[in-house]
N, C-alpha and C positions, 0 to 999 in steps of 0.2 A: 606210666606215670614216672613223674618226676622223682629222682635221687631224693630232693630236700622233702618231700613229705611223708612223715609220719604216721607210720598203721597201727592203729593199736583195737583191738578185741572190748565189746563191750559185754557187758553181762547174759545178753543174745546170742554171744557170737559172732554178730555182725560188724563188718569191719566197718572203725572212722578211719575217715581223711581227716589229719592236717592239710590242709591246703596254702599254697600259697598266696600270695598278697594281690595277685592279679582281680580284675572284678568279677569278672565271670564265675572264680571257685573263692570267693570273698566270705561266704555263711556257710563254708565248710557243712556239707549237704552229708547224712550217712548214705554211706554208699549200698546199696544193694541188690545181691545176686539175683537173678531170676527166678531162683528156686525159694531164696530165704523169704520167709515170712513177717511180709514189711510189721512194723511197732502200731499201735493206733495213732489216728492222724489228729489234725485238732480241725475243727468245723470253721471257717472262715467268717460266720456272722454272728457265733455267738462262744465261742470258743470251747466245745464242747465236744469229749471224748469220741471217735469212731472209733468200733470195733471188729474185729473177725467173728464175735461168735454170733451163729446164724442158727441155734436151737430154734428159734419160736419164732416163726417166717417174720424175718427184722423187714424193719416201713422201711428201709434202700439199705443200698451197701452204706451210704453215709451217714445214717440214722438206725444204726441196728443197734446199735448198744447204750445211747445218749442217756435211756435212764435206767439201764440195767448196770452197768458198770459207775457205780457213783464212789466216791471218794472219803464224803461226808455229809455231813447234815447240811451242809451249807450250800455244796456240788446239791442235792436232792433239792434244796431250798430253787436253786437254781433253771432246774428243769422243767419244777411245776410249773414256776413263776418264775420267769423270765427278768432277770433283775435288768436294770437301767445299764450295764456292763455289754446286754448284746444287743446286735440289731434287730433283732423282731422289732421289736416294741417299736420301733421306727416307724412312720407314716409315711411311706415311701411315695404316695401321690400326692405330698406337699415339698420333698424335694423337687429340683430340678436342672437339667442340665448342664453343665457350666463348661465344660469344655471337652473333647476325646484328645489324649496325652498317646500320641502312637511310642511303640518302647519295643522292648524284647523281652524272653524267658533267656538267662543264662543255666549254665550246670544241669540242662537235658540230660547232658551224657549220665551222668553219676542215678538216673530216675529213672522209672520202668512205667509212669504217665503215658498211657499210652493218649494222640491230639490227632481231631482232626479241624480239616482249614474249616473257620465260620465256624467252631466250638463256641460256644457258651464256657467260663471256664471262671473256679471259684479265686478269690483273691484275698488270701486270710494272710491275719501278724503273724510273726512268730516273736512274742519280746521276751520269751524266755531262752533266745535263743543265745547259745553260751559263744559265738563269737561276736555275732551284731545283733545289738538289741533295738537295731529297724529291722532287721529281716523283715519279708515279705516273702510268702509261698504262693505256689503257681497249682490247682490241684483243677483235677477234671470233674463232672459231675457225681464220680464212682467214688470219689477220695482218696485218691491216689496222685500222687504227687509228680509233676511233670518236669517243676525246677521252682525260679524263685524271681523275685525281680531285682536287676544292678543294685548293687549298692547304692551309686548317686540319688535314680531314682526313690531306693526305699526311704533315704535317710529325708527328701523332703515328704512324702506323703502319710510316714507314719505315724507322726503326731496328729495328722489331721485323722488319723483313720480311728488311732486309740482314743481320741475325743470325739469320737462320731463326726464331726464339723461335714465332713465328706463321706461319701459311699462312693464306692470303688468301683466298676464291673468291669471285666475281663471279655475280649474277642478276638481268639486267634488272627489273625489278617494274612498268616502263613502256616507251611509246612514245617514241620522239628526237622532242623539239620544237626548238624552235626555237635553241635558246639553251643544253637540257640533254635530260638522262633522266634518268630514278629508276630506282635500283637497289640492290640487298642484298649486302654483305660479308658472310660468313661466316667468322669469325674458329677457325682452329684452332687451338690447342697445345697441347701435352708432356700427356701420360698420365701419366709420371711425377712420384707425392706429390709429392718433395722440393721441384724441380724447378718440378713447377705451383704452388706455392703463392708461393715469389719470384717467377713471371711474372706471379703473379693480384694480389700485392701493387702491380708497379710497373704493368700496367695502370690501378689503382685507381687513383694518383695519378697517372696522365693521362686520368683520366675516361672511360676505355673499357669499354662493357659484360660485366657476367661473368655475369648473369641466369640461361644453363643451364647451367653450371657450376658454378654455385651448387646448383642444385637435381639434378643430377644425382650430387654429389656426396654432399649430403645423403640420398638416396635409397638410394645407395654402401653409407653409413655402416651405416642400416639394416640391410641384406640381411646383413653382415658381423658385424654381431652376434644375427644368426638363424644363422647358418651357423654362428658357432663354439659359440653354442649345442645344435645340436644334431652339432657334432662332439664336444663333452662328451660327452653322451646314448650317442652309437655306443661312445667309450670305454668309459665304464661297464659296456657294457654286453658290451663282450667281453672287458673283464677281469672280473668277474663271470663267463661262462663257461670264461674261460681257469683259473679258479679250482676251476668243479663240475670241469670234467675233469683236474682235478690234476695240471695243467702240463702234459698230453700237448696238442697242435693240433691235431685233426683227424685226418683217417681214414687220413694216411700218414707220423704220427708215430711215432718208434722209436730205438731205442735206435744208438749208430755205433762203430766202433773192429774192425770186419770186415765185409767186402765180403760183405754178405747178400744172398739172394733173395727177393725182392720178393713178396707174395704175391701168389696170381693172382688177378687181380679178373675180373667178367664183364662184357662190354663190353654190355651194359645197364643196368646200375647204372652205370657210367663217364657214359654217355650223359643217366641222370638227374640227376646230379652239374652235369651240363655244361648251358649256356644253349644255343638255338639262336642262331649269328649267319651271316646271309650279307650280305656288303655290299652286293653285287649285286642284292639285294630291294629295299635300304632306299630306299622315298619310292616305290615301282613303283605302287603301287596308285590315286594320281591323279597322271596327268599334264596337270596344267591349260592351262600355256602349253605352246606349239610344237609340235613334230610328235608326238603319241600312237603308239602302236603298231598303233593301226588305220593312221593314215595313211601310216604308214613302208610297211605293207604292201601297201595301193594304190598305191603310186609307180608310174608308167608307166615302162614297160621297153623299150629296144631290143633289138633281135638282135644276139649276138653278133659280132664284123668277120668277113668273109668269110676273110681274113688269118689269122683264128688257128686254130690247131690242136686246142687247148682250148676245150669247150663251159663256157662259159657259167652260173654257176647262175641261177637266177631273180633272187634278190636282189641278183646281182651285176649282170646284166642292168641292173638298177632302177638300182642304180651309175653306171657305165658311163651312164644314160640325167640323173642328175642332174648329174655331170658335164659333161658335153655343153652341157647348158642353161647349167652356170655360167661357163664358159669363151665364152661371147657374152650376156651378161644384157642387157636391156632396160631402160630406166627405164620407169616407172608410169606409164597415161595416169589423164587429167583421171577418165575413168569409173571407175578402179581404187579402190576403198579399198584395197588392201595394198602393207604398205612394199616397197621395193625396198633392199635392204641400207641398211634404213633410211631413203631417200630416202620421201615423200608427195607428189604432187603436189595441190598445191592454189591454184586455181584456175592463176594465168601463173607460179608459183613451185614452186620444188622444196623442201620444208621435211624436216629433218633430226632424227627424232621421240625421237636422245639429247642433241643440243645444243640441238637450238629451231633452229638456223641454218636461214636462209631466201635460196637465190640466185634469180633470174630465167633464170642460165642453166644449160646440163645439166649437173648435176655428172658428174662422172668414176666411175665404175665397173670394181671390181676384179672382174678375170676370174681366177678360180679358185677356192682356199675349201683348206678340213680335212675330211679322211677321218677320220673317230676310230671306224671298226670296231673291235671286239672283237681282240682279238690271235687272232689262226688264220680269219679269216672269206676272209683275200685280198683285202689289201689290195693285193697287190702284183701281182695278177692284175690287178686295173680298172684299174690306171695302164696297165699293157701295152692292156691294151683300147681304152684312150683313146688313149693314143699310137696305135695301128695306125689308130683309126676318126676321128683328126682331126690330119692332121699340116699341113694349111694355116693360115700365117701368119695372123693378124689386121690385124698391122700392115705397109708398104710396107717396114720397114728389118729388120723379124724372118727369121730362118730358116727351115730347118724340124727344126733340132735341138732335143730335150728335152735339161737336163743332168737330171740325177739326185744328188743328195750322198747319204750314206748313212754310216755308221761301217764306218772299214777294213775290219773281221771281217766284214759283209756284202755288198761290194762286185762279189764273186766270184757271190757267189750272184742280184744281179742278173740277170747276166749270164748266170749259168747258167737261169734261171725267161724270161728271152727265149725266150731260144733251146728252152730247152719248151715252150712256149706256141703259138709262132707257126711257122707252116708254115713249112718249111725253104724256097723257093723266095724267099717274102715277110718274111724275115728281116731286120730293120733292119741297116744298118753300127753296129756299136758299137766304145766306147773305151774301154777302162781307162784313166782318165785319170792313171795313176801309177804310179810306178819309170818302168821305160820306155816308159810312155803317156805319161812327159810330154816325148816328145820331137819329139809330134804338136802342140805345144802353137800354132805357125801357122797347123793344117790342122783346127782343133775343129769349122765350118763345114758340109767337107765328110764330116761324119760324121751319121746320123740319133739316135744315143743314143749321148752321154757321161755314162761314172756315173765320180765322185771321191769324193773325203775332205771333211768338212769340215774339215780339217786343211791339205790342200793347196789351198782355199778359202783360208783366212788367209791362208797364206804369199805370195799375191799379190793381198792387201788393202791400198794402199796408197794413202791420201784425195791425193788431185788440187790441187794445192792452187789452182792457175787455171785448171780449170774441173771438168766429168764424167771422173766414172771410167769413160777410154777405155783399151786396151792397141795394141800393135801386134801384138800373141799374147795368150795364154791365156786362161780363162775369162774375165773382162771384156773382153777385142776383139769378142765375139760379141754380137747381140742374138738372144737364148734364144727358141725359139718357146711353150717352158715349162721353168719347173724346179722340178723335185720336191727337198723334203726328206722324205726317209726319216728316222724316229725326230723327228719335227720340235721334238719338247719338246726337243730338244739347243738349241735358239736362245730356250732362255724366258728367259734372260737376257739384256732389252736393250741393256743395255753390254755386252756381252760383243763382243770382236774378232769371235768367229764369228755372232753375230747382226748386226750391221752389216756384218759380206763377205758374209752371203746380203742383205739389205734393201739391195744396193745392184748386184744382179747387174743385168741389165737382161733383160727378159722379156713378151713377150703377156701369159703367161699362172702362175700362181704357186700350186703346190700344197705343203698339208703331210700327212704321214700320221703319226700318230701315235694311237696308243689313249689317252692321256693326254695330253689338251692342257688339264690344268690338275694339277696336283703338290702342290704347297705356296700357293699364293695363284692370284688373277686376274693376278695381274703376269705369269704367265709367257700366259697370252690375252693380254695388251697388247701380247705382242712375236709373235706370231701374225698378231694388225690390221694391227700394222705393216709386216710380210712382206707379207700381201696388198695392205699401199695400197689400206687400206677410208678413203673421203673423207668427210669431214664434218665431222673436229674431233676422232674417236678414236686418231687415229694419235697422237697429243702424249700423253704421257704425264699431262700437268699434269690435260688434260682427262678424260682415264678415269678417272682418280684419283675427279675431281670429278661425274661422272656416272655413273657403274658401279661404281667398291668403296667409295667412301664410301656413298652410298644402302642397299648390299646390307648391308654391314656392320651399319647400324641399323638393318636389317630393314625398310626403306619398300619397303613391292608394288612403285610404281614401280620401282626400281633393278630387282628382281626379274625384270619384265614386261621391262623395256631389253634385260636381259641373254638370257634367254631368246629373244626375238627377233632379235637380234644371231645367236646361236646357229643359229639354224632357217634365216637369211638366209647365211650362209658355213660350217657344219658339218653333217654328214651324219654319225647316230650309230646303228648297230644291234649289239645283244647277241645273245652267240650264244644265249641262252632265249628270246628272242622266239622266238612259236611260228611263223612264216609264216619264219621261217631255217629249219628244218628241219634242223640241221644229224645230228641224232640222237643227239646228245650222254647220255650217261646223266644220272640227275640228279646234284647234288652237293649236299653237305650240310654245315655250317659248325658248329663248335661251340667254344663257350668255355670251357674247364674249370681254373673257378679254383682254387685250390691254396693251405691253412692252409700256414704255417709252421711248422717245428717251435719247439720253444721257447726254442732255445738261439739259432738262426734268425732269430727274432723279438727276442732284443735285439742283436744285432746290427747289424740293421733299423734298431733304434730308435736305437743308439749316433749310426750313420751319419747318419738323421733331424734329431737334436738336433744333430751337430755342424754339418749341410747346412745349417740355420736360425740359427745364431750366426753360420758363416759370410757370409752372406748378411747379417745388421744390419749386420759388420762390413765387409763390403764399400758397402753404400749410403750408410753414413758413414765414409769412410775419406779420403775428399778434404776434408770438411767437418771431420773433428775428428784425423785422424790426419797433418794434413800430405799425404796423399797414399800412406800406409804402408798394410801389413797386405795380405791378400789378395786377391790377383786375378783377374780377370774368370778365367784360367784354372787358380786353383783351387774355382772356382764348379763346371765345368765336371767337374773330379778327381772331387769330392765328388759330384757327380749323378751321373755315370757308374759310382763304387762303389756306391751305391743300387743302383743298377739291375742291377748284378752280384751284391750278394749275392742277390736275386733269383731267381738260377740257382743258386750256388752261391758261399759265402765263397771258394775258395781264390781266384776271380777276381780279389779283392781284392787292388790291392797303389799305393801312394802311387808314382808314377811323377814328382813334376814339383817335390817338395819342392827338392832337391840342385842344382838345373838352375834352379830359380828364384831361388836364393839366389847363383849365380851370376852369373845375370845380374844379378840387383839389385845384386850388388857392378861387373860389367863391364859391362853395358849390351848388349855384343857381344862374345860367346867365341869363340875361335880353335876353328877346324874340325880339331879331332885325331879320333880313329879313338872317343876313347871317348863326346866331346862330340855328334859324327854319331850316336851309336845313341844318348845320349840325348832329344836334339833331336826325332830318330824318333819317341823315346817322348809327345812332348811332341804332334808333329802326330796321330799316330795316334787320342792323345785325343781331338782335334777332330775327328778323320773319327768316330768312331766315337760321339760325341756330336753327330753333323751341326752343326758351326759351317758359320757360312758365310765367304767370302773377305772381307776386309775395304776390297778394294776394288770390288769389283761386287754384293758384297750376298745373294748367292748361293751354293748346294753347292758345297764345293768339289771340283770333277766334274776337274780334274788336281793333286792338293794339294800343293804343295811347302814349307817352311818358313825361314825369313832365320835367320841368325847372330844376331839380334836378336830372336828367340822370337816371333815374328811369322810366321801363316800367310795364303796368298795361293792364289788360283787361279794356275795356273804359265802359262797366256795375258796374264794382269791384270799378275802381278809385273813379267813379262819388258819389255811395254810401258812399264812404270815408268821398270824399270833404264834402257831404253834412252835416256831423255828425263832421268833428272834423277838415276840412278846413289845415290837416296836412299830409305828405307824410307818409307813414306807413314804411319807409324802414330807411327814416333819419329825419324823426319830420321837413322838410325843411315846411315854410308855404304856403299853396298850395289854392289862394284867393279866387279862382271859377273853374269851367270848361276850363273857355277862357283862362285858363291858360296850357291846353294840347295842346299837339303836335301830328298831326296825319299823316298817311305815306303820301309820297308823290302821291302815286295814292292809290286809294278803295281799291288793296287787295292789298294791301302791296309789291308790285314787284318792286324789281330793276330800279330806272330812271336812273342808271350810263352812261351816253356814252361813252362806249370803245375807246381808243385811241390808235389802234393796225395795225398795218403794213397787209392796207388787199392780201398785199401779203404772208404773217407769217401764217402758220397751226401750227397744234399740230396734235402729235399721233391718239388724241381722233377726230378731225376734218378728218383725213384722216381716220380711220377707218368709222365715219361714212358715206363718200362719196363713201366708197370702198361697202356696202352695196347700195347706192343707185343707183351704175353704174354697178353693177355686173352682169355679164352675169349668165342665165337662170333663172331672175325674170317672175316672172308669167303677160303674155301680159295684160295690162293696172292696173298695179301695182302700187298702190295710199297709198304714207306711211303720216301718223304723228309722227315730229320730237317733242317730249316734254321735256323741261329742264326746272326747278325753277328758273332759271336765262335770265333774258327778253336780260342781254347783252351778255352770250354767243347765241341767236338767231340772236343779231348785229352781231359777230364773224361769223358764219356761213353764212350767205347772200351774199356776195361777193365769197363767192367759190362756194354754187348753180350755181350764174350769171356767173361765169369762165366756169362750166361746164352745160352748155347752162340748169340746168333747171328750168323748171317754178313752180315758189313756190306763194303762199299765205302766210298770219299769222295772227294770234289773239293774244291778249296778254292784260293784266289789261287798258292799256292805250285809248281802242277803246273802243266805246262807243255801244249802247247794235246793232246801227243800221249799222255799220261800221262791227259790227263784223257779225253781217247775212250775209253782204253783202261778205264778204272774205268766209265764210264755205258754202256760195249760190255758188261763183267761184272755191272752193275744190270741192264739189259735183259735179257742172253742167260741167264743161269743162275741157276735155278730158285732154289737152295740159297743165292743173296743177295736175302736181304729186305729190306735194308737200306740207303738213302744217304745218309751225313751229309755235307751240302752247307755252304757259306758263302754267305747270304746275297746276299753280292757279286757270286760267280760266279754264281748261280744267276737273278739278276734278264734277264740280258741273254741270248739268242741260244742258246739248249738246248733239246731234245724231251726229257721225261723222261715220255713217257704208257706207262713200263712200268712209275710206280708208280703207287694208284688211293690213299694215304692219305698226309695231308701232314700233319706236323706244325710249329708254328710257335715257337722254344721260346720268344725277345723279341720285343719288338716298338718300333718310337721310331716319330716323328714321321712322316713320310714314308707314307701306307696304299698309294700308290700300289708303293712297290717291292715290297711284300711280294704286293700283286695280280698284279704282272709274276712274283713265283715261283711263286706258285699255279698262274697260268698255264701252268705248263712242266709239268706236269702232268694241268692239264683241260683239251684244246684238240682241236682236228681229227686223230682217228686214236685219241684218249682212249674203249675200248670197255666199263669196265667203274665201279662206280659211283663216285663220288670224294666221301671226307671229308677234311673239313679240320678239324683240332684248334689251338687258341693255347692257350697252356700262360700266366696270368696271375696270380701269387699275390698273394690277395686281402686288401685294404688296403693294398697299398703302393703307388708311382708308377708302374708296370705298367695297374694298375688304370686313373689318370687321363690316361698316355700313349693310353689305348684311346678313353677321352672327346674329347680333342684329334683326333686319329684320324676318327673320327664327325664332329667338325665337318668337318673338309680332307673328308670323302668328300659331306656335306650340297651344300658347294661347288660339287665336280665336279659334283656329278647337280643342282643345281640352273642350271648351266646347259647343263647338256644335258636338260633337263624332264623331269626326273626326280626330283621333291621333292616330297612330298604338300602339306606347309604352306608357302606360299610367303612366307607374312609370318614365320618361321624365324628368328631372327638366325645367322646363318650366318660367324661372323666368323673369317678365316683364322688360324690358329697360328702361328709359327714360335719355334724354340731360342732366346730371347734372355730377357730378366731377366726381364721382366716373366710369359713363362713360369714360370721357377726359380721366380717368388714364387707361381703358383698348382698346381704341382706339389707344393711344402713343405707344402699347406695354411694 
């Protein structure tokens, strides 16, 4: 050490070295001896503190006390609801690679963080560094510091990182030397054209590289020119066809003014006009990675536990064998070529194939996994058999009790299923920890199975600022043998309180049951990985983005390979149509029936489309040219919704926002009078129907509410904000308490509109629906479930069914459970009742509709999983008839583009589950954001 260096000791007794001014030493790092305990570090993406406390099964080395060592209420708020200062709330799919920047890590001799060639590393700002406010540290995936970025490079990049205009990811391109280590920094910037140009100008002035984004924009410009030419050709052809047909538009054209009986069509003709579409068969022709159907069929099985009354089916016995193996995982040996939970043995070290992190100690393995079988294959009974077969704790501190988290509506079903499938003399001691069951909070460890709801768990989740989460009583007082998440996709938002609460339960093993582990994007899967406590770095969202989401979005085969290896390690997925499952379900066929607009409908649609394009242009320039005035994002959602609704029936379209938005513009916060509450509910309904996301957690509005300042949030998210700061996180308007929140007009957020429409006036889509229902050639006794996301459209359909003598019943969110059961009983048992009109929200969960053998989906939106769940209420175990599914789509409309977005989401999900044909295909997840609106409007 040079004599000029001053050596002092801090309060921990760790030497602090005052280094000279050479670039390598410019950041004055803390010198840590090999045996010294490192001080807490800081997470690269959020500034949260890492710690060494491991007393409650930490989420990861880097995540272990993110929520247990909090300094004050503000810090707690940051942990529970990630603020705008954290990178976690950035949609990484919208960021594009600007360029690679080759540099090095310096100061490596002062740190003990291990690193390997090709390893993904975390690049973290350190604004409070006393020697350099621009300091940028480099950490490995376990949170150990390797070194820092050279001073000159840090001076350029720090401001971009602080304002989050650039997301920076690092990969080591060489081995650590005596003084430095080569690395490449990947610079990602916004995909928004206007902000991108501004950012590029600044980066050019700072002499930062831009070659890759410039090349990408040039290629994109060429593609847009070609696409515009193709659109104009198609438009010309459409107009020529319209003129040729004398203004009549296709097979469903006709006059209006009286309720007409639709000409009876032949079913074969309708089938000829439709295109075949089966989402369950997409990509099944070549399962290149992961477990193929033949591998699944040949999986080992175990006997049904002797305590079970019900004999398991063969594939369920295979599922039990797989789960027993996953609860007792073993590290790979030197002889083994296979990875275990992405860890491979390479000589004396274990290397993670996703992040390339290597370690000489044995890495911790997760116990548990994801049971992602199709709906109706018996996930419940497989978990019950696991409980009966393996109750012995894995750790000394664990009990023998299993905790099951489920939606409130199915808690009693779990209890009933256990009692039905287990022999009476062996029935475990069960507690439903809800209502009166809460009195047993101090005695939970005395039960074999405890069943509770996600809401009950959240109500007990309050991070302990002084240490690990533990309680004298309640759910956090027990170290569980296992935790089971029924409908596990409930925790898909990683920042929701429910997700955090589940992750912090103490358990030997962890299981998720869901038929849809990926609903909207790969971020859904990240929540599952974190809950399972998979080691190696993927439990950190920043790293998950870097090694999985980005590569997959860019079509990198390595990203697809890692994703599928991950899913093969933690997830078991069987489908109903697999031959070895042998449920003996009859065939199901799906068809898309494309319908042409009537001429007057085409005019209305084009009017809305032109208005939408103009509004989008004004919205994008409002801040720069109009001082922030002009249309709001809510106006955009409104016009987009009207475009979708006119595809069903023009009577559904109405302007619901102008009056309220003008009120809000004048007053910012409106008084909650009955009239204003109704108007706010209209705005909230618009956001629900548009599948808008919560502004806090950036996930779907699971329990939507709206504030008096007109902003929609998920209830649990905004309640936490109000609890800590009593202000709207978007506009900073005062919110006194939760009594100032307005809930939807109905429990499930369905539209309550009373549609004023001439019952004699039909539409192209209504005519097509009636043609299917009255078609010649329908199988005898056919019963049809008609789904729509708008109950107002069900109002429109009813008089037409009555006119054609079609006996029907209906269920929607306004019916209580008794009336809903009555309607289903009528549809099931009355042979004269042939149609069930159903709200998509109501029928996506919890119903058995196998009495129907035909499904008609009247409208479509972003998340295909919701539609698939609704169809699965008809096509499931117990269905004995051939089943037909119709999707009604207006040709050349926004609905056609929605189907394309749905296909991308299906491809994403099937890529993860080893069901894709082309692993190089770009499977970019979409969400209802401004970029998608641009795509939808062409």
